[in-house]
LOLOGU-764737 format. One record per atom (N, C-alpha, C, O): x, z, y. Coordinates in steps of 0.02 Angstrom, whole numbers, padded with zeros to 5 digits, always signed. Layout:
XZY/...
END
This chain:
+02855+04946+02332/+02813+04931+02390/+02741+04916+02367/+02730+04876+02322/+02693+04949+02399/+02623+04936+02382/+02601+04870+02412/+02615+04856+02470/+02567+04830+02372/+02546+04764+02395/+02486+04768+02443/+02472+04721+02478/+02452+04826+02443/+02400+04840+02491/+02411+04910+02518/+02422+04957+02480/+02410+04917+02584/+02417+04982+02616/+02348+05005+02639/+02309+04966+02664/+02335+05070+02632/+02271+05098+02655/+02283+05158+02699/+02331+05196+02691/+02237+05167+02746/+02240+05223+02793/+02170+05239+02815/+02128+05195+02823/+02157+05304+02825/+02092+05325+02851/+02103+05369+02912/+02140+05418+02909/+02072+05350+02968/+02081+05387+03030/+02015+05385+03069/+01990+05331+03084/+01988+05443+03085/+01926+05449+03123/+01868+05410+03091/+01828+05379+03126/+01865+05412+03026/+01810+05380+02990/+01820+05305+02979/+01779+05273+02946/+01875+05278+03005/+01890+05206+02997/+01944+05198+02944/+01999+05224+02952/+01929+05162+02891/+01978+05146+02840/+02010+05079+02856/+01974+05031+02872/+02075+05075+02851/+02110+05012+02863/+02143+04989+02798/+02179+05027+02766/+02129+04927+02779/+02158+04896+02720/+02204+04841+02744/+02182+04792+02775/+02268+04848+02731/+02318+04800+02754/+02348+04763+02695/+02380+04793+02652/+02339+04697+02693/+02372+04657+02642/+02447+04659+02657/+02468+04642+02712/+02487+04679+02607/+02556+04695+02622/+02605+04657+02577/+02644+04687+02539/+02603+04592+02583/+02652+04550+02549/+02675+04495+02597/+02665+04436+02585/+02705+04516+02653/+02720+04469+02707/+02767+04413+02687/+02764+04358+02715/+02812+04425+02639/+02859+04373+02617/+02822+04314+02586/+02847+04257+02588/+02763+04326+02559/+02722+04272+02530/+02659+04260+02572/+02609+04232+02548/+02661+04283+02634/+02607+04274+02682/+02540+04300+02656/+02487+04273+02669/+02546+04355+02618/+02487+04392+02594/+02439+04348+02553/+02378+04354+02559/+02467+04304+02512/+02425+04261+02470/+02384+04302+02420/+02402+04358+02402/+02329+04272+02399/+02280+04307+02357/+02301+04301+02283/+02272+04262+02245/+02351+04340+02264/+02373+04341+02194/+02329+04388+02153/+02288+04425+02182/+02337+04387+02088/+02299+04432+02044/+02313+04504+02061/+02268+04546+02061/+02377+04519+02077/+02395+04588+02095/+02362+04608+02161/+02338+04665+02168/+02360+04562+02209/+02328+04576+02273/+02254+04589+02264/+02227+04636+02292/+02222+04546+02225/+02149+04554+02213/+02134+04621+02181/+02088+04656+02203/+02173+04640+02131/+02162+04703+02097/+02170+04762+02145/+02131+04810+02142/+02219+04758+02190/+02230+04812+02238/+02174+04815+02289/+02155+04870+02311/+02148+04758+02310/+02092+04757+02357/+02031+04790+02326/+01998+04832+02357/+02015+04771+02264/+01957+04800+02230/+01964+04876+02223/+01917+04913+02236/+02022+04897+02202/+02035+04969+02194/+02028+05006+02260/+01999+05060+02262/+02054+04977+02313/+02050+05009+02379/+01979+05014+02404/+01958+05065+02431/+01940+04960+02396/+01871+04961+02418/+01829+05011+02378/+01786+05044+02406/+01842+05016+02313/+01808+05066+02272/+01821+05136+02300/+01775+05177+02304/+01883+05148+02318/+01902+05214+02343/+01870+05228+02411/+01846+05283+02423/+01869+05178+02455/+01838+05187+02521/+01764+05203+02514/+01739+05249+02547/+01729+05167+02471/+01657+05177+02465/+01640+05243+02432/+01586+05270+02442/+01686+05270+02392/+01675+05335+02360/+01691+05392+02407/+01674+05450+02393/+01724+05378+02462/+01745+05429+02510/+01694+05436+02565/+01686+05391+02606/+01658+05492+02566/+01604+05502+02614/+01628+05504+02687/+01588+05498+02733/+01694+05513+02697/+01720+05516+02765/+01729+05446+02795/+01740+05440+02855/+01725+05394+02754/+01737+05326+02778/+01671+05296+02801/+01622+05292+02763/+01670+05274+02864/+01610+05244+02891/+01616+05170+02907/+01566+05136+02919/+01677+05144+02907/+01689+05073+02921/+01757+05054+02894/+01801+05096+02885/+01766+04989+02880/+01829+04964+02852/+01857+04908+02895/+01821+04861+02913/+01921+04913+02912/+01957+04859+02947/+02004+04826+02896/+02040+04860+02860/+02003+04760+02894/+02047+04722+02849/+02096+04681+02892/+02075+04645+02937/+02160+04687+02877/+02210+04649+02915/+02268+04632+02870/+02268+04648+02811/+02319+04598+02898/+02377+04578+02859/+02441+04603+02890/+02446+04610+02951/+02490+04616+02848/+02556+04636+02872/+02597+04573+02887/+02588+04521+02856/+02642+04579+02936/+02685+04523+02952/+02649+04473+02997/+02606+04491+03036/+02668+04410+02990/+02643+04358+03036/+02578+04326+03014/+02546+04291+03053/+02557+04337+02951/+02496+04305+02925/+02442+04356+02909/+02457+04413+02890/+02380+04334+02916/+02324+04374+02892/+02320+04366+02816/+02327+04415+02778/+02309+04305+02793/+02310+04289+02721/+02314+04213+02714/+02270+04177+02740/+02365+04189+02680/+02376+04117+02673/+02337+04087+02616/+02350+04029+02597/+02290+04123+02587/+02247+04096+02535/+02275+04103+02466/+02316+04147+02453/+02253+04060+02421/+02275+04063+02352/+02344+04031+02344/+02364+03989+02385/+02379+04051+02293/+02443+04021+02276/+02432+03948+02255/+02391+03934+02212/+02470+03902+02286/+02459+03831+02273/+02473+03812+02201/+02439+03770+02172/+02524+03844+02171/+02539+03830+02101/+02482+03850+02056/+02467+03816+02007/+02450+03907+02072/+02393+03929+02032/+02334+03882+02039/+02297+03871+01991/+02325+03853+02099/+02270+03807+02109/+02277+03744+02066/+02228+03716+02043/+02339+03723+02054/+02350+03662+02016/+02329+03670+01943/+02316+03620+01909/+02325+03731+01919/+02304+03743+01850/+02239+03783+01847/+02225+03818+01799/+02199+03776+01900/+02139+03817+01908/+02086+03803+01855/+02077+03746+01834/+02052+03856+01834/+01994+03852+01792/+01938+03891+01827/+01949+03924+01877/+01878+03886+01800/+01823+03924+01828/+01840+03999+01829/+01825+04034+01877/+01871+04023+01775/+01888+04094+01771/+01942+04113+01822/+01937+04164+01855/+01994+04072+01827/+02049+04090+01873/+02026+04086+01946/+02047+04128+01986/+01984+04037+01962/+01957+04034+02030/+01913+04095+02045/+01916+04124+02099/+01873+04113+01995/+01830+04173+02004/+01871+04235+02017/+01850+04278+02055/+01929+04240+01985/+01973+04298+01996/+01999+04298+02067/+02003+04352+02098/+02017+04240+02094/+02040+04236+02163/+01983+04255+02211/+01992+04293+02258/+01924+04228+02197/+01866+04241+02240/+01851+04316+02246/+01829+04339+02299/+01863+04353+02192/+01846+04424+02193/+01881+04462+02248/+01856+04513+02271/+01939+04437+02270/+01975+04471+02325/+01933+04475+02388/+01932+04527+02421/+01899+04420+02406/+01857+04422+02466/+01785+04439+02451/+01750+04467+02494/+01761+04422+02392/+01692+04438+02375/+01681+04514+02370/+01627+04539+02387/+01732+04550+02347/+01725+04623+02342/+01714+04653+02411/+01675+04700+02418/+01748+04627+02461/+01738+04651+02529/+01671+04627+02557/+01637+04665+02591/+01653+04565+02542/+01589+04538+02566/+01530+04577+02537/+01477+04581+02569/+01538+04604+02477/+01484+04643+02445/+01479+04715+02469/+01431+04749+02454/+01528+04737+02506/+01529+04808+02523/+01469+04828+02566/+01451+04793+02612/+01439+04885+02550/+01384+04909+02593/+01410+04937+02659/+01371+04945+02706/+01475+04952+02663/+01503+04979+02725/+01512+04924+02777/+01525+04867+02758/+01506+04940+02841/+01523+04891+02893/+01596+04871+02887/+01640+04914+02880/+01610+04806+02891/+01678+04781+02883/+01698+04738+02942/+01657+04701+02971/+01761+04743+02960/+01788+04707+03018/+01855+04676+02999/+01899+04710+02974/+01862+04611+03010/+01926+04577+02999/+01965+04577+03064/+01941+04552+03115/+02026+04604+03062/+02071+04601+03119/+02121+04546+03102/+02171+04558+03068/+02108+04485+03126/+02145+04426+03105/+02208+04420+03149/+02204+04399+03207/+02264+04437+03120/+02327+04442+03157/+02368+04378+03157/+02415+04372+03196/+02350+04330+03114/+02389+04268+03108/+02349+04218+03068/+02288+04221+03068/+02382+04172+03034/+02346+04121+02995/+02300+04151+02941/+02321+04194+02902/+02238+04127+02940/+02190+04142+02887/+02172+04075+02857/+02134+04037+02887/+02198+04062+02798/+02196+03994+02769/+02158+03994+02703/+02169+04037+02660/+02112+03946+02695/+02076+03938+02632/+02041+04002+02610/+01996+04026+02645/+02062+04028+02553/+02033+04091+02528/+02046+04148+02577/+02007+04196+02580/+02100+04143+02615/+02114+04193+02667/+02063+04190+02723/+02046+04241+02753/+02041+04129+02739/+01988+04122+02788/+01922+04149+02760/+01882+04178+02797/+01911+04138+02695/+01852+04167+02663/+01852+04244+02669/+01800+04275+02677/+01912+04273+02665/+01917+04345+02673/+01893+04367+02742/+01858+04417+02748/+01913+04330+02793/+01890+04345+02860/+01815+04332+02868/+01779+04372+02898/+01791+04276+02841/+01720+04258+02845/+01676+04309+02809/+01619+04320+02829/+01703+04339+02756/+01664+04387+02717/+01654+04454+02750/+01613+04494+02729/+01692+04467+02804/+01683+04529+02842/+01624+04520+02891/+01606+04464+02909/+01595+04576+02911/+01536+04573+02955/+01554+04547+03025/+01514+04512+03056/+01613+04565+03048/+01635+04546+03116/+01708+04527+03111/+01746+04553+03070/+01729+04481+03155/+01799+04462+03159/+01825+04471+03230/+01794+04448+03278/+01881+04506+03236/+01918+04508+03300/+01983+04472+03288/+02018+04485+03239/+02001+04427+03333/+02060+04385+03323/+02113+04400+03375/+02099+04410+03434/+02175+04401+03353/+02231+04401+03398/+02238+04330+03427/+02213+04282+03398/+02271+04324+03483/+02279+04258+03513/+02317+04212+03465/+02305+04151+03465/+02363+04239+03426/+02402+04198+03380/+02367+04184+03314/+02396+04152+03270/+02306+04209+03306/+02269+04196+03244/+02260+04121+03234/+02258+04082+03282/+02255+04101+03171/+02241+04031+03155/+02189+04030+03099/+02201+04055+03044/+02132+04001+03113/+02079+03994+03063/+02083+03922+03037/+02067+03875+03073/+02103+03915+02974/+02120+03850+02947/+02089+03843+02878/+02112+03875+02830/+02036+03802+02872/+02004+03796+02806/+02051+03764+02755/+02054+03786+02698/+02087+03712+02776/+02141+03681+02738/+02118+03643+02674/+02157+03604+02647/+02057+03654+02652/+02036+03627+02587/+02045+03551+02583/+02080+03526+02539/+02014+03514+02628/+02016+03441+02623/+02087+03415+02635/+02105+03362+02608/+02126+03451+02674/+02194+03428+02688/+02237+03426+02625/+02284+03387+02621/+02222+03469+02576/+02260+03468+02514/+02221+03435+02457/+02239+03441+02399/+02166+03401+02476/+02128+03364+02426/+02084+03407+02382/+02070+03390+02325/+02062+03464+02409/+02023+03513+02370/+01955+03525+02402/+01950+03532+02462/+01903+03526+02361/+01837+03542+02386/+01835+03616+02405/+01865+03657+02370/+01800+03635+02459/+01794+03706+02477/+01762+03746+02421/+01723+03719+02382/+01780+03810+02416/+01752+03853+02364/+01741+03923+02389/+01761+03941+02445/+01710+03963+02347/+01699+04033+02363/+01643+04045+02413/+01639+04098+02443/+01601+03994+02423/+01547+04001+02473/+01571+03986+02543/+01539+04005+02592/+01628+03952+02549/+01659+03940+02615/+01612+03903+02662/+01603+03924+02720/+01582+03848+02639/+01539+03809+02684/+01476+03848+02703/+01452+03842+02759/+01450+03886+02656/+01390+03927+02670/+01404+03980+02723/+01366+03988+02771/+01460+04015+02715/+01478+04066+02765/+01492+04036+02833/+01468+04061+02884/+01530+03981+02833/+01545+03948+02897/+01482+03926+02933/+01473+03939+02992/+01438+03893+02896/+01377+03866+02927/+01333+03922+02956/+01305+03914+03010/+01328+03977+02920/+01286+04032+02943/+01317+04066+03004/+01280+04092+03047/+01382+04067+03008/+01415+04103+03063/+01419+04060+03126/+01404+04084+03180/+01440+03997+03119/+01453+03956+03179/+01406+03898+03187/+01408+03864+03239/+01362+03884+03138/+01317+03828+03143/+01346+03765+03112/+01406+03762+03097/+01304+03714+03101/+01326+03654+03065/+01381+03614+03100/+01426+03589+03067/+01378+03608+03166/+01427+03566+03200/+01497+03596+03196/+01545+03561+03179/+01504+03660+03212/+01570+03692+03209/+01595+03697+03137/+01655+03693+03125/+01549+03706+03090/+01570+03707+03019/+01597+03639+02999/+01649+03636+02965/+01563+03586+03018/+01588+03518+03003/+01656+03506+03036/+01701+03478+03005/+01663+03528+03098/+01726+03517+03134/+01784+03551+03098/+01838+03522+03092/+01772+03612+03074/+01825+03650+03041/+01839+03624+02971/+01897+03615+02952/+01786+03613+02932/+01796+03597+02861/+01810+03523+02849/+01857+03506+02814/+01770+03480+02878/+01776+03408+02865/+01826+03374+02912/+01864+03330+02891/+01825+03395+02976/+01871+03364+03024/+01936+03403+03032/+01978+03385+03073/+01945+03455+02992/+02008+03492+02986/+02033+03521+03052/+02093+03522+03066/+01986+03543+03093/+02005+03575+03156/+02028+03646+03144/+01992+03686+03113/+02088+03663+03167/+02116+03730+03160/+02105+03767+03226/+02123+03742+03279/+02076+03826+03222/+02059+03864+03282/+02106+03923+03291/+02118+03961+03244/+02133+03930+03352/+02171+03991+03368/+02122+04044+03390/+02061+04034+03388/+02147+04101+03412/+02104+04156+03430/+02054+04140+03486/+01994+04151+03477/+02078+04113+03543/+02030+04096+03596/+01977+04045+03576/+01919+04051+03595/+01998+03994+03537/+01949+03944+03514/+01899+03974+03465/+01840+03958+03467/+01923+04018+03422/+01878+04051+03375/+01826+04093+03412/+01767+04095+03392/+01847+04125+03465/+01799+04163+03506/+01749+04116+03539/+01690+04131+03543/+01773+04060+03564/+01730+04012+03600/+01674+03986+03556/+01617+03979+03579/+01688+03972+03492/+01636+03944+03449/+01597+03998+03411/+01550+03982+03374/+01615+04061+03422/+01578+04115+03389/+01603+04134+03320/+01571+04173+03285/+01660+04106+03300/+01689+04125+03236/+01718+04195+03239/+01714+04233+03191/+01747+04212+03296/+01771+04280+03309/+01727+04310+03363/+01707+04276+03410/+01713+04375+03356/+01673+04408+03407/+01710+04411+03473/+01681+04402+03526/+01776+04424+03468/+01817+04421+03528/+01890+04411+03509/+01910+04422+03452/+01929+04389+03558/+02000+04378+03550/+02037+04426+03596/+02017+04437+03653/+02090+04456+03570/+02128+04506+03609/+02203+04488+03605/+02224+04451+03561/+02243+04514+03652/+02315+04503+03648/+02343+04527+03581/+02319+04576+03552/+02394+04493+03557/+02422+04507+03490/+02438+04580+03480/+02421+04609+03429/+02471+04611+03530/+02494+04680+03522/+02438+04731+03530/+02450+04791+03522/+02378+04709+03546/+02322+04755+03554/+02272+04751+03497/+02222+04786+03497/+02286+04707+03448/+02236+04692+03397/+02214+04754+03357/+02155+04768+03353/+02262+04790+03328/+02243+04846+03285/+02210+04902+03324/+02163+04934+03299/+02233+04915+03384/+02201+04966+03426/+02130+04946+03442/+02084+04987+03437/+02121+04883+03461/+02054+04858+03478/+02008+04860+03416/+01950+04877+03421/+02036+04841+03358/+01996+04840+03297/+01974+04910+03277/+01917+04921+03258/+02020+04958+03283/+02003+05027+03265/+01950+05055+03311/+01902+05086+03289/+01957+05043+03376/+01909+05068+03424/+01840+05035+03412/+01789+05068+03417/+01841+04971+03397/+01779+04935+03383/+01745+04964+03321/+01685+04976+03321/+01784+04975+03268/+01757+05000+03205/+01729+05070+03213/+01682+05089+03176/+01756+05109+03259/+01730+05177+03269/+01657+05176+03292/+01621+05225+03281/+01636+05121+03322/+01565+05116+03342/+01519+05123+03283/+01464+05150+03288/+01541+05097+03225/+01502+05104+03164/+01517+05170+03129/+01473+05203+03102/+01581+05189+03130/+01603+05249+03093/+01575+05313+03123/+01569+05363+03087/+01558+05313+03187/+01531+05373+03218/+01456+05381+03207/+01427+05434+03221/+01424+05329+03182/+01353+05335+03163/+01348+05370+03096/+01396+05369+03057/+01291+05401+03081/+01282+05429+03014/+01294+05375+02961/+01268+05319+02967/+01333+05390+02911/+01354+05340+02861/+01295+05305+02828/+01294+05244+02822/+01246+05345+02806/+01188+05315+02772/+01150+05269+02819/+01123+05218+02798/+01147+05287+02882/+01111+05247+02931/+01146+05180+02943/+01114+05128+02947/+01213+05181+02949/+01250+05119+02959/+01243+05073+02899/+01234+05012+02907/+01246+05101+02839/+01239+05061+02778/+01169+05031+02775/+01161+04972+02758/+01118+05072+02790/+01049+05049+02787/+01036+04994+02839/+01001+04945+02824/+01064+05002+02898/+01053+04953+02951/+01088+04887+02936/+01062+04834+02950/+01148+04892+02907/+01183+04830+02886/+01140+04792+02835/+01134+04731+02840/+01111+04828+02788/+01069+04796+02737/+01008+04763+02770/+00988+04708+02750/+00979+04795+02820/+00921+04767+02855/+00940+04702+02890/+00904+04652+02885/+00997+04702+02924/+01019+04641+02959/+01030+04584+02909/+01012+04527+02922/+01060+04600+02852/+01070+04549+02800/+01003+04523+02775/+00995+04463+02765/+00954+04567+02765/+00889+04546+02740/+00852+04501+02789/+00811+04459+02769/+00866+04509+02854/+00832+04470+02905/+00846+04395+02898/+00809+04354+02925/+00898+04376+02862/+00913+04305+02851/+00856+04271+02813/+00848+04210+02818/+00818+04309+02775/+00764+04281+02734/+00695+04295+02763/+00644+04282+02730/+00692+04320+02824/+00628+04336+02856/+00617+04287+02914/+00661+04278+02956/+00560+04255+02916/+00548+04200+02962/+00508+04218+03024/+00512+04184+03075/+00468+04272+03021/+00425+04288+03078/+00440+04356+03107/+00464+04401+03072/+00424+04364+03171/+00433+04428+03204/+00390+04482+03171/+00411+04539+03163/+00329+04463+03152/+00284+04511+03120/+00314+04538+03056/+00311+04599+03044/+00343+04494+03015/+00373+04517+02953/+00435+04559+02966/+00450+04606+02928/+00471+04544+03019/+00530+04584+03037/+00509+04654+03057/+00542+04703+03039/+00454+04659+03094/+00429+04726+03114/+00412+04766+03052/+00429+04825+03047/+00378+04735+03004/+00360+04769+02942/+00421+04790+02903/+00422+04845+02873/+00472+04747+02902/+00534+04763+02864/+00569+04825+02892/+00600+04862+02855/+00563+04835+02957/+00598+04891+02989/+00558+04957+02989/+00587+05010+03000/+00493+04953+02976/+00451+05013+02981/+00476+05070+02937/+00490+05125+02961/+00481+05058+02872/+00498+05112+02826/+00567+05143+02839/+00572+05204+02841/+00620+05103+02848/+00684+05135+02862/+00685+05172+02928/+00719+05223+02934/+00649+05148+02979/+00648+05185+03042/+00612+05251+03034/+00634+05303+03059/+00555+05250+02999/+00519+05313+02988/+00560+05361+02945/+00556+05422+02955/+00598+05335+02898/+00642+05378+02857/+00694+05413+02900/+00707+05472+02890/+00724+05376+02946/+00776+05406+02987/+00749+05460+03034/+00785+05508+03050/+00687+05454+03055/+00657+05505+03098/+00657+05573+03064/+00659+05625+03097/+00655+05573+02998/+00651+05635+02960/+00720+05663+02940/+00724+05715+02908/+00773+05628+02960/+00840+05650+02940/+00868+05702+02990/+00854+05697+03050/+00907+05750+02966/+00933+05802+03010/+00976+05776+03066/+00977+05804+03121/+01014+05721+03053/+01057+05695+03106/+01017+05671+03166/+01041+05673+03223/+00955+05647+03154/+00913+05622+03209/+00896+05680+03256/+00902+05673+03317/+00874+05736+03228/+00857+05794+03269/+00919+05819+03307/+00914+05836+03366/+00976+05820+03273/+01037+05844+03305/+01057+05799+03364/+01076+05824+03417/+01052+05735+03355/+01073+05689+03407/+01023+05686+03465/+01042+05678+03523/+00959+05693+03450/+00909+05696+03503/+00919+05759+03544/+00914+05758+03606/+00933+05815+03510/+00944+05877+03546/+01006+05872+03591/+01005+05896+03648/+01059+05841+03566/+01120+05833+03606/+01107+05788+03666/+01132+05801+03720/+01067+05735+03657/+01052+05689+03711/+01010+05724+03765/+01021+05716+03824/+00961+05764+03743/+00919+05801+03791/+00961+05850+03831/+00952+05857+03891/+01007+05884+03797/+01052+05932+03831/+01095+05896+03882/+01107+05922+03936/+01119+05837+03865/+01161+05799+03911/+01122+05777+03972/+01147+05780+04028/+01060+05755+03961/+01017+05733+04017/+01001+05793+04062/+01002+05787+04123/+00986+05849+04031/+00971+05910+04069/+01030+05932+04111/+01021+05953+04169/+01090+05928+04082/+01151+05947+04117/+01163+05903+04179/+01184+05927+04231/+01149+05839+04172/+01158+05792+04227/+01109+05806+04284/+01126+05801+04343/+01048+05823+04264/+00997+05838+04316/+01017+05900+04356/+01007+05902+04417/+01045+05950+04322/+01065+06011+04357/+01124+06001+04404/+01130+06034+04456/+01168+05955+04384/+01226+05943+04426/+01209+05896+04485/+01253+05880+04525/
END
């Protein structure tokens, strides 16, 4: 049995953590398979977006507790690589959170660009509850996504959020019925996958860079060169021509 399952359909690659008996914990084998899968997706020009989800009842239950008890800087870094590899990806990424996302498993969801949650999802930082300081950039990601109050509530006050609550505080972009999660995630990801691949990658990078830009004037300058570059690309002419034809057709009808 493969510990990670991969599939590519309509430009959307799906990476499924596939160790449900251990609630998809972030073992060394799991991390290695995630890295290998992401390398393959990024090398495949047909892939325009990546969906990450879990098999069984859990999204990812985090690191193995036994391993944490003997943790070193090196061993923790190895665990982190499972979610950091996805967080570093230039491709648009979407977490389809089907169940509990705990500790490092929550980091995996936070490291994706967007999160869609099933109603039965559980976002649980868990760190303080087991006497462990957060790691892997957990507090930084939380604070940037939901703001200081919701980050404090989750991390310090140990509030566990289900799908609807995660949507309410902005941790998840939206919550959907459990049995509709993968369909909704695939359809959502197609919005990025149907764009020219280079354009989606470039735009993701621009949005990330905006975190360090303070003024509207500087933001305008940051967007000038990539926008002018895209005007010269063949896909722009093709899509403008298709749009004009569509408008013309509507006028005639």
